N, C-alpha and C positions, 0 to 999 in steps of 0.2 A: 284615348290618345291613338298615334299614329307611326308608324315607320317611314320613314322617308329614303327613298331610296335616290342615287342620280349618279350621272356620271355617262361615258359613251364616246360617242362618235364613231369609235369600229366596233366588232364584229368582239375585238378581244376583252375589252372593256365589259361590253353587253353581256357575253355569256357568265359573267361570273353575278352577275344582278339574276339572270334566268335561275342560273343554278340554286342561286342561295334563297330565291325569292320561293320557289317549290318546298321550302321546310316550313314557311313561317303563316301557316294554317293557321286560320282565327285572327290573325292581325289586319289591323287596317293598313293596306299599305298601298305608298303614293310614291309616284314615279313623275321627277323633274328632270327634263334633258333640253336637248337645244333641235332648232330644227334644222341644223346642218349635222352632215354624217349620216349615222344610218339611225338613230333613237327612233324616229318615226317608223322606221323599216319594222323595229323589232316590236316595240309596246304600244304602238298606235291602239288596236283593238285589241292588245290584251288584258280579259275581264280580271285577271290576279290583283290588278289594279284599280282600285276605287274611283282614282283621277289621275289624270296624266295630264302635263304641263310641258310644253317645249318653248322655251323662249330662245327669243334674234340674238346668239351670240355664235362668236367663232374664234378660233385660236390666236394669240397672243404671240406666239413666237416665231419664225419665219416670214414677218411681217414685217413691211418698211416703217420707215417712220412714222410718215399718216397712217400706216395701217395699224399698228400698234396703238395710238392715241383712239383712233377709231374702236376698234375692239377694245380698249378700256373702258369707253365709255360706253359701248355696250352690256359688259360686264358691269358696270355700275346700277345700270337701267335694270338689269335682269336680276340684280343682287336687292335690289328696293321692291322688286315683285317677290323674289324668294323668304322676304322675311316677312311678309305679308299673309304668302301662304305657311309658311311653318307654323305662326300663331294663330292662324284659320282651322288647321287641321290637328294642332294641338301635337305636334312630333313631338315626341320622346325622344327619338335619336335619329340621327343621320347618317346615311350608310352610303360610303363615296368611293367609286373606283377609278376616280380620277378621269383626266380627261379634260379638254376646255368645256363638256359641256356640263361637270362637275363643279366648276370654281363658283359660279354665284351661291349655289346652295350652299357648301360648304362655308363661302365666308359668311351666309347670312345666319348659318347654325353658331359661328364663332362668335359673332353678334349678340347673338338670345342667349349664348351660353348653354345651348343643347350639346349634349353629348355628340362628338363626331366620331367615326368608326370609319379609317380609309383601311382599302385595300389595294396593296401595289401590285400587280401581275410579273414586272420587270426585274431583272436582275440589276439592272440600272436604273434609279429611282426617276420617274417624271418630272419634271420642272414644277409642276404645281404639286405632286405628292411631298416634295424636298423639300417646299414651302412652308406646307401645313404639319408635314410630321412632327417636328417639336409642339404644336398644338393641340394634336390629336389624342380623344380618351385611350385609344388602341390603334395601333397600325402594325398591318400583317403581311406578312409577306414570306412566301416559301422558300428564299433564299437568304434572308437573316434570322441569324442563330436567336437572336433576343425575341423574335415573333412570338408570341402567345399560342397563336396556331398555325403549325407548319404546312399542313396539308391543303394541297392546292384546290379550290373549289368548283369542281366538273361533276356533271353529272354522273350519277351510278352505272348509268348504262355502259358507259365504259370501261369501269372496272369487268363488268357482268360479262362483255364481251373478249376480255383479256385470254388470251391463248401463247406457248410458246412456238414462236417460229424458228425452223430451219433452214428452208429452202425457200428462193423466190419462185411462187406461182401466180400471183398478183402484186403489180405493180402501183402506186396512188400517187400521184402529181400533185400537190395542195399550193395553189398558188392565193388561196383567201377568196371571197367573194370575189373582189376588186381583180382578180389575175397578177400572175406574174410575168413579165414576158422573158425573162432568164429562163424559169423554168420552162415556159410551153415550148420554148426554143430548144432546150437542152432534149424535154421528153419528144420531140417532134425526129432529131438528128437521131436519137436512137432507137426509135421505134423499129426500125427493119431490124433490128437485132433482137429485140425485144419480141418482136414475131416468127422468128426463128428460132427461138428456144420456145416457144409457146406460152410465152408469160402474157397474163390478160392486163388490159390496161387500163386505168380509172384517171380519170385526169379532170379537174376543177380549175377550168381553165382562166375562168373571171365572165360574169355575166356579158360584159360588154365583148369579150373574145369568144363565146361560145362558136359562133358560124365559122370565124375566121380558121381556128383550131380543126374543126370538125371535117371544112372542107379538106384541111391540107392532110390529114387521116385518110380521109375518102382517094385524094390523090396517090395516096403510095399503098390502095388497098389495103387497109389494117383497120382491123373494128378496134374502139375505143369508146368507151363511157365518157361522154362529155357533157360537163355540166357546170354552172357560175354558182348563185346561192341557191343553197338546198338544206335541208333540215333531217337529210338524210346520212349525214356526215359520219356519225355513228356507226352505220350498217355498213359503210364502203371503207371505213378505219378497220372494221371487223375482218373485213374480207380480205385485206391487204396484208402481206407479207413484208415488204419493205415499200418508206414513203419517201420522197423526194419533196420537201417542206421549207417556207419561208418557217421563220421561227418565233412567229409573235408567241407570247405567250400560251392562249387557252388554247392554242394547234398544239402545242409543243407538248401541254400538260396531259391534253385528250389522248395522242399519240404513246406519250408513255402509258398513261394509265390500260391501254390497250394494249399493250407491250409489243410496240412495232417500232423495230429498228430503223432510224432514220440517218438520211443524209440533208444537213439542215444548210439552207441557201440563203443566208440572211438578207433581208431588204437594205442595201447600203444606205436609205438616207433617211433610216430608223432615228428619232429622237437619241442621241445619246447612244447612239449604235446600239441599241439596248437589245435587239436580237442576234445580233452578235452574242452577246454576253448571255443571253436567255441558253443559246446553243453551247457554249463554251462550259457551264454548268454542267451537261452532259457530258459533254466530254472530256473532260478533266477527270471525270467517273468511267472512262471509256465505255461508256453506253450511247454513243451516237458519234456521227461523222459530221464534219462542215467545212465548207468551200466558200470562199467569196465570189462572187458573180463573175469578177473579173481573173477567177482561179480556174473557172468550170474546165474539167481536164473529160471529155466522154470517156478514156480508156481506162482512167482511174475509175467513173462511175461504175462502166461495166463490170470492173474487177469485183466491185462488190455482189453481184450479182451469182459468184461464187464462193464467197465467204458461208460458213456457217452459222444463221444467225439466231441459234438457240441461246449462247451465251450472254447476247446482249438482251435479246429478250427477256431471259430470266431475270436480270440485271434490274430492268425496267419494271419487273412486278414487284419487285423488291426495295426499291426505292419510293414505291409514289405512296404516298399516304392515303388513307380513302377517309372520307367522312368530313372535308373540311366543309362543303357545304352546310353540311346539319352543325358541325362547331359554329359556325360564323352566326348561322340562325340561331343558335342557343344562348348566344354571346349576345346578340341583338335584342331578345326577346329578355334577358336578364338586366341588361342596362334600365 
């Protein structure tokens, strides 16, 4: 019998699967995702999974009427395939992290009455997870009091790298592997002042923006470590004393586990404005700052460089529970 893991599209979803599967030694693991998004980039060559499948699916939300019909038809075909695969691999449980990639397999699990465990990464529930929540055997969210597991599933390395920050010697800009133009623009605007203060710059500019951003730094005669997609994110976060970042769930909890005080600039078009609500969860506890893209104020950003960061850093170490990945893995094996 196997444990089937599904969902993705974005790194925030896929990081959950990557963290949890590390604690499922000895289990037969199957991955089912989509040809769209980043699923293949993350798992196509991952030997932890005995089989990997990628369906032709896409999101339904934000499509026109004709687009919705086409997306639903693609999902129907994928669901039929998923039913066959769940039977073939004798799935004992399906673990879904949401996103359009998970829809077909999650529906197939309910049709076959296979236990469905859902992990919701964000403070605002995704549309698919909201639909499936009443039908899930277990629904996990770090933001819900009733969740059986509150610890967010991130790799232990982020906790191991935690330290108390008090002053800014290194700043990291995190726009995700796809990049964030607003964060790139802000970084370049304040880079001269950062150089004057002797502050090192680490900058995730996005895979398609590396050359443009690096050229801009060169034009300013400023040294910066610029990258796009990376498997060294834990190392970069460890080095940073202050972060300016998007507030996707995985980024937010990884920074928090590493105890990096952060100014969050949410992606303004995120579904249900979930990135704003993710960041607001920490802001309300006075453990982070937040600015909307259209409210970015460089003077206020530079003022953060003068703050004593130690209280926020200590607070982050206290609020983030450990072993979320292990707890979810244990739950999946018990089911």
